[in-house]
Residue, then its C-alpha position, 0 to 999 in steps of 0.5 A: m499500499s505505501d509503495h502505491r502511495s509513494s508512486a501517486r506521490a511522486t506522480l505528483l510531483v513530477f506533474a507539478a514540476l512539469l507546470v512550473l518548468s513550462g511556465v504555467p503560472s498556477q493562478g492562470l489554470a485557476a483562470e481557465a478553469s473558472a473560465a471553463v465552467a461559466d461557458a459550461k452554463p447552460s443557456p435557456k431554449v426558446v420555442d414558440i408553440p402554436v395552441d388552438g382553443m383559446a378564445c378569451v384572456a382566461c384561456a390566455a391565462s390559464v395556459k400561462s400559469a399551468v406552462k409556467a408551473l413546469p420545472g425549468v421554464v423561465g418565462v412564458e409569454v402567450n398571445l391570444e390574437k396569434r393563439n401562440a405560446r413562447v416558451t423560455y425553458f432549460a433544455s436540461l430540465l425539460t422537453p418541448d413534448r411535455i410543455v404540448a403536453a401541459i397544454d393539451k392537458l388543458g384541452y387546448t390544442a398544442g401544435m409543433p413547437k419551433d425555435a424562435p427566432 
């Protein structure tokens, strides 16, 4: 067991020496790692979903309320005139199919989601 620890310690020392010799400052490594993590943050997606069957402001409000309650939804805009819902959501937590299902469950007919421009 001590041979394994000695070997691991020697490997770490060699790696640290290579970093020092290559002129890479440790602060630079930390900054690069932080930048990589910041770049990996997921950004929300936006889809437009046609919604048939809405006839009044209360209909639009019920669609908005149901969709907004879904985990992963960041924002919802329902346009009664255009008969659509624009949904901003995190794709890692939610799929457009689940949004459509939530709208359909209310008794409306949700169409095919399209990525918003």
